[in-house]
N, C-alpha and C positions, 0 to 999 in steps of 0.2 A: 794534632800539635799547632798550636796557634802563635804567631808571631806579630807585635805590635809595633809600627813603624811609625815616626814623626813625619808628616808631610813635609816636603819641600819642594821647592819649584820646578826641578828637574823631574818631578815624578807628575807634572801636572797633565801630560797627555793620557797617562794610564788612570789618572784620578777622574779626569773627564769622559773618558771611555766607558768607566766603571757607571758613573752617574746615568749616561745615557742607555745602560742596560740593564739597571737595577730595576726592582720591582717598587721602587717608593720615592725615586729620586725625581728633583725638579731641576730646571736649569738655574734656580737660585744657587745650587751646588756647585756647577760649573766654576773653575778657578776665575774665569772672565768677569764672571760676577761678582764671586767672593771677593775676589782681590781689588776692586774697585775702591775701597774704602781700608785696605791693607796698612794704610798710616794710623788708623785709629784702634785698631786691634791688634795685640800680639798674637798671631796665629799659633795654635797649638793643636792643629788638625792631626787626626791618626788614621791610619791605613790598616787593615786588621787582614793579617795573611792566615790563611790554613792551609798545611802543606803546601806551603810557598806558591798559592793562589790567592790571590786578592778576594776576600770573602765580605767585607762590610767596608765602610767608611764613617767616621765621627767628625764632622766640621766642628771645630772649637776654637775657641780664643782663651788665652790665661789671664788672669788677674789676682795678683798675689799668688795666694795657695788654693785658689777656686778654679776649676777649669767649669766654662761654658760654653755648652753648646746649643746656638751660637749667639754672642752677643748684637751681632749686625745682621742677624736674618730674623724674618717672622717666624721661622720653625727652624729646627736643626738637630734633630735627632739621627741616630743611626740610618744611615743608607746601605740598604741590604742587597745581597745578589738574590735573583728567583732560587737559588738553591739553599737559602737559609732556612733552618728548621728551629723548634723551639730549644730543643739541647743545644744546638750549634751555636746559638745567639746567647745563650745561657753561659756556655763555655767562653764565648768571645768578651762578653761582660765581666768573666772572672779575670782573663788576661788584662782587659783593659783598666780595671780598678787594680791590679797589682801592678801593672807599670805606672800608673798615676801615683801611686804610694811611693814607689822608687824613685819616681820623679822628685818627690815633696809636696805633692797635692792633698788637702786635707779634706777637699770640700767637692762636689758636682754639683753643678745647676743644667737640667737637661729638658730643653724645648722639644717636646715630642712633634711629630708632623701628623697634621689633622688625617683622619682616614680618607676623608675624600680625595685626598692627594696619592691615595696608595693606587698602583695599577694591579696589583695583587694584594691579598690580605696581608699585612705586615704589622701584626701588634703584637710580634713576641717580645719587642722591648718593653713595652708597657706590663707584662706579664713579670719579667725578671726585673723591672725596677721596683715593683712591690712586694715579690716575693721572694727576692735574692738580695736586693740593694739596699732593702727596707726605706725607700723613698717616700717623701711625702709630697703630697700635691699642694704647691705654695701658690699658684696663680691661674685661674680659669678665666679666661678671656671669652666673651661670646661673639661669635659672625652669623652671620646670615647668609644662607644657600639656597639656591633653586634647583631642583631636580628635573631633569629634562624630561623624563619620562612620566612626571606628576605634577606637570608645572599649575600651579593656581592663576586664576584671573587676577589682573590689577585690583586693588581697593579703589573704593570711589576717589579718596584724595588724589590718586595718582591719575585716573582716568580724566578728573576735572582738570589736572595740570595739562593731561595731553590733549584736550579740547583747546584749552588756553594757548599752547604753542601752535597747534595748526591752524588756529584763527588768526594768530599772530604771523603765521608765514615763516616759523623756526624751521631750519634746514640742518640736516646732519651729513658730515662727510669726515672721512679718515683724514689725517692730516700729518705733516712734519713740524708744524710750528710749534716746538716745545716752549720757545719763549711766551708765547702769548698763553700759553695755558698754564705755565708755571706761575705768572703775575696773577692771573685769576685766583690760582689757588693759594698763593702767598698772601694776596690782598685779604681773601676770606679767611685764613687761619689766623692772619695776625690780630684782623678785626675782631674776630669771634671767640678765638682762645687765646690771644697773645703769644702764639708759637708759632714757627716757621716750618716748613715742609723737610721732611728727614733728608731728601734728596734735594741737590742744589740743581739749577737748569742743567749746568755744565755737565754734572753726573748722570743726569736723565738723557741728555744728548750723548754722552759716551756709552753709557750703556744701551741705548737703541741702536747706534752704530753696531753695537758687539751682536746684539741678538734683534736683528730687524724685524725676524718672522716671529718673535716670541713677545716681543714689548711693542703694543700698537697704542696709537694715539688716535683719539675720535672726539670731535668737537660738534658743538651746535652753534649755528649762525643766525643772527636775527639781521638780515638785508646780508651785509658783508661783514660784520663783526661778530668776532667768537664773543659768546655769553656764556658758555659752559663747557663741557667735556670730561673725559674720563680717560685715566690712562690704564691699559691692561696689560696683564701678565697672562700669557697662554702657556699653561703645561698640558700635559697628555691628557689629565683627566679633567681639569678644572681650568676656567676662565676667571681669573682672579682680578677685581678692581682695585689697582693699586691706588690710585686717587680720584676722589670725584670732586667737582666742584663747580661753582656760576656764579657769575656777577649778580649784583642785586638784581637787575634789570631780567638776567635768565630765571633768577628765583621766581621774579613776580609773573613770568610768561610762561613758566613751566618747562624751560627747555630742558632740564633732565629728564623729566617725564619722558618727552617725545624722543631724548636720545636712546634711553633704555629700552623704550617699547620698539625702538629701530633696532639694537642691538639684539635683543633676547628672540623677537620674534621674527627677525628677517634675517641677521647675519649670522648670528653664531648658535642656530637652531639645534645644532648637532653636538653640542658639548654637552656631556652628563652631568657637568654640575656648573653652577655659575655661584662664585664665593663672593660677597660683597664686602667681606673684611671685619674688622674687630670694630664694636661699639662700645667699648669700654675704655677707661680711663683710669690711671692711677693704679695700676696693675690690678685691674681687675675690679677694683672697689667700687667704681663709680658706673651706673649704666647711662650711656648719653640717650636719654628716651627719645630725642626728636630724629636722632640720626637713626636710629634702628627703627623707627616708624616708618620713616621713609623708605627703607631697605625691606621692611616686610609687607608694605605698601606694594610692593613689584613682585609678591608673593613669595618671599624668601624666610626661611626658617632656621631655626638655631643649629650651629655646629660649634664646639668648643676648641679652644686652643689653650692646650694645658701645657703648665711649666711644671716640674718636679725637681726636688733637691734630696741629696742624700751625703751623709758622712763617709768617709773612706777609713 
């Protein structure tokens, strides 16, 4: 017997405890992370109970008659307990869809959690999406990931940059200077793509204060001046590069190459996967060839981030 309950702030502790114990959840689903942009999204997250025990969560927001899982997150599919089975997830989706129809929804957009983030196999939702919900794949973004046990050598383009950085005396250190990194990132994005970072500097500081062990900032320095850096999200299975950026000087002297040589081969050698993030724009239509060339130069290869839609 399934019961679907809409999330409310009174259930934050129960929600967060479930995420921490789930087989495919990450701290992005913790309410302290999700709620930092609560003013931008009308939350309509669902809690799925089976025989009065919490069985699964669906992080989501509503937009008119559409449920989006989740518009403010990189991925947002069903977060499952370790006891979830294929039949159980099938029945859970049936109950969720019945509930959504009763609430007046007509459509669902569903961003699946990429498999490398699963601590146990957790693709029961993909089976149900296509076989029961008749969902359609509408977006396939491409990311690039390194597998720790099958690590490839850096390409010559990256080794050349590493040699330049070593010759220039570039150094690397973990940092709390979010402001310095954000300005490097913002200048780079506005100059190159005429866009701004998804997060403001204040939001990054807030999130780092809430998750100091999970959100880490590393900077590359030329002398005392930061010339590049990366903001990392650390999840149980994956080290994810949320942002990577360098100044024009940093790019010229290979600062990012030295930075990632340090992170990949010295600091985070025990992470099962390192995910460099998406290299597609315009809802997967356009491949940023220069960006993915850099990531593949570190030995990363393709992982897809899929988005589905279905009618109720």
